[in-house]
C-alpha positions in Angstrom: -0.2 -3.1 -20.2 -1.8 -3.6 -16.7 -5.2 -4.7 -17.0 -7.4 -3.3 -14.0 -10.9 -3.8 -12.6 -12.3 -1.3 -10.3 -14.7 -2.5 -7.6 -16.3 0.5 -5.9 -20.0 1.0 -5.0 -20.1 4.7 -4.8 -20.6 5.9 -8.5 -18.8 9.2 -8.2 -15.8 7.6 -6.5 -15.8 4.8 -9.1 -15.8 7.2 -11.9 -13.0 9.3 -10.2 -10.7 6.3 -9.9 -11.2 5.0 -13.4 -10.6 8.6 -14.7 -7.4 8.8 -12.6 -6.1 5.5 -13.9 -7.1 6.1 -17.6 -5.0 9.0 -17.9 -1.7 7.2 -17.7 0.0 5.0 -20.3 0.5 1.4 -19.3 -3.0 0.8 -17.5 -6.1 -0.2 -19.0 -9.3 -0.3 -16.8 -11.1 -3.4 -18.3 -14.1 -3.5 -16.1 -15.8 -1.9 -13.2 -18.3 -3.3 -10.6 -20.4 -1.9 -7.7 -21.0 -5.3 -5.8 -18.8 -8.1 -4.8 -20.8 -10.7 -6.7 -20.6 -8.6 -9.8 -16.8 -8.1 -9.3 -16.3 -11.9 -8.9 -18.4 -12.7 -12.1 -16.4 -9.9 -14.1 -13.0 -11.1 -13.1 -13.9 -14.5 -14.1 -14.8 -13.3 -17.6 -12.0 -11.0 -18.3 -8.1 -11.2 -18.4 -7.3 -9.2 -15.3 -4.0 -8.3 -13.6 -5.0 -6.0 -10.7 -8.4 -5.6 -9.0 -8.8 -2.4 -6.8 -11.4 -3.4 -4.3 -13.3 -1.3 -1.7 -13.6 -2.8 1.9 -17.2 -1.9 2.2 -19.7 -3.2 -0.5 -23.6 -3.5 -0.4 -23.8 -7.1 -0.9 -20.4 -8.5 0.5 -17.8 -7.1 2.7 -14.4 -6.6 0.9 -12.5 -9.2 2.9 -14.9 -11.9 1.7 -14.6 -10.8 -1.9 -10.9 -10.9 -1.4 -10.9 -14.5 -0.1 -13.2 -15.5 -3.0 -11.1 -14.0 -5.6 -7.8 -15.2 -4.3 -9.2 -18.9 -4.0 -10.3 -18.7 -7.7 -7.4 -16.8 -9.2 -4.1 -17.3 -7.4 -2.1 -15.1 -9.7 -4.4 -12.2 -9.1 -3.2 -9.2 -7.5 -5.8 -7.6 -5.3 -5.2 -4.1 -3.8 -7.6 -2.7 -1.2 -8.7 0.9 -1.8 -10.7 2.0 1.1 -11.3 4.9 3.6 -10.5 2.8 6.6 -7.0 2.7 8.1 -8.0 0.6 11.0 -5.1 -1.9 12.1 -7.7 -4.9 12.1 -8.8 -4.2 8.7 -5.2 -3.7 7.4 -4.1 -6.9 8.9 -7.0 -9.0 7.9 -6.5 -7.9 4.3 -3.0 -8.6 4.3 -3.4 -12.0 6.1 -6.0 -13.0 3.4 -3.9 -12.5 0.5 -4.3 -8.7 -0.4 -1.4 -7.5 -2.3 -1.6 -4.2 -0.9 -3.6 -1.7 1.1 -4.3 1.9 0.2 -6.5 4.6 1.6 -8.5 6.9 -0.5 -6.3 9.8 0.4 -3.9 8.7 -2.1 -3.3 11.1 -5.2 -3.8 9.9 -8.9 -0.1 9.5 -9.6 0.6 7.5 -6.5 -2.4 5.4 -7.1 -1.1 4.5 -10.7 2.4 3.9 -9.2 0.7 1.3 -6.6 -1.2 -0.3 -9.4 1.9 -0.8 -11.6 4.0 -2.1 -8.4 1.4 -4.5 -7.6 1.3 -5.8 -10.9 5.0 -6.3 -10.8 4.7 -8.1 -7.6 5.4 -5.7 -4.7 3.2 -4.9 -2.0 2.0 -1.2 -1.9 1.0 0.1 1.5 -0.2 3.5 2.2 1.6 5.5 5.0 -1.6 5.6 7.0 -1.9 1.7 6.8 1.8 1.3 7.6 1.4 3.7 10.6 -1.6 1.8 12.0 0.2 -1.5 11.6 3.2 -0.3 13.4 1.3 1.3 16.1 -0.1 -2.1 17.1 3.3 -3.8 17.5 4.4 -4.3 21.2 8.1 -4.8 21.0 9.6 -3.2 24.2 12.3 -0.9 23.2 11.0 -0.8 19.6 7.7 0.5 20.6 9.4 3.5 22.6 11.6 4.1 19.4 8.5 4.4 17.4 6.7 6.9 19.7 9.8 9.3 19.1 9.8 9.2 15.3 8.0 11.8 13.2 5.8 10.5 10.2 8.6 11.7 7.7 11.4 9.9 9.6 9.0 6.7 9.5 8.6 7.1 5.8 12.4 7.4 5.3 13.1 4.5 7.7 10.8 2.4 5.6 12.5 3.3 2.4 15.9 2.9 3.6 14.7 -0.8 4.9 13.7 -1.6 1.3 17.0 -0.6 0.0 16.4 2.8 -1.4 19.1 5.3 -1.9 18.9 9.1 -1.3 18.3 9.5 -5.0 15.3 7.0 -4.8 13.9 8.8 -1.7 14.3 12.1 -3.4 12.1 10.9 -6.3 9.7 9.3 -3.8 9.1 12.0 -1.4 10.1 15.1 -3.5 12.6 16.2 -1.0 16.1 18.0 -1.5 19.1 16.0 -0.8 19.9 18.3 2.1 16.5 17.8 3.7 16.9 14.0 3.3 20.1 14.0 5.0 19.0 16.0 7.8 16.0 13.3 8.4 18.5 10.5 8.0 20.9 11.9 10.8 17.9 12.5 13.0 16.6 9.1 12.3 19.9 7.3 13.0 20.3 9.2 16.3 16.9 8.3 17.4 17.3 4.7 16.4 20.6 4.4 18.0 22.3 3.1 14.6 25.3 4.2 12.7 24.3 3.3 9.2 21.6 2.3 6.6 22.6 -1.5 7.3 21.9 -1.2 10.9 18.6 0.8 10.4 17.3 -1.8 8.0 18.5 -4.7 10.3 16.5 -3.1 13.2 13.4 -2.8 11.2 13.7 -6.3 9.9 14.4 -7.7 13.3 11.2 -6.3 14.7 9.3 -7.3 11.5 8.5 -3.8 10.3 7.8 -2.4 6.9 7.3 -5.8 5.1 5.5 -4.0 2.4 6.4 -0.8 0.6 4.7 2.3 1.6 2.9 4.9 -0.7 1.6 8.0 0.6 
């Protein structure tokens, strides 16, 4: 059972997040908070695995709350859940110990998956956040390659780089095997690689996709 605390100042949004999580087995929302100060006190008083933390709170910014939580609870997984996909916000959150970064466009099932993966030690990162980070890289040839890729090809490249098989990609993106093969052929052509190993190597060489993406 993954024990979760939801930190969100907007009552309607907070209620929606809690409802989405509570509808799935394996997750138990043990607390909720509308401010950073309340969140810190709450986590201090409960047994918590994952905190879903908004970036903007009325008393503290989310990064400050993140720093405080990470300094007090080293094993705690903190996943940012916000409307912003600004590269500086994404990078600041990850640099300060966030286990993941999700935008509020994420659907309920994907949110549940992200929480479970964070609890297991993975780093869920929304496609919007990934794209924002990638767009900030200045890697010469890599930059020109990235401009030629579609968002779907970017998703598939990221999954391939994490070791996903075509079956894994099918389950993750709900695509047919033929569509996946079509995208992979186009991706390999644009990257100038012959196989999955070379595609993954190229991503790793340019330090792309260090976290797993979730749409």
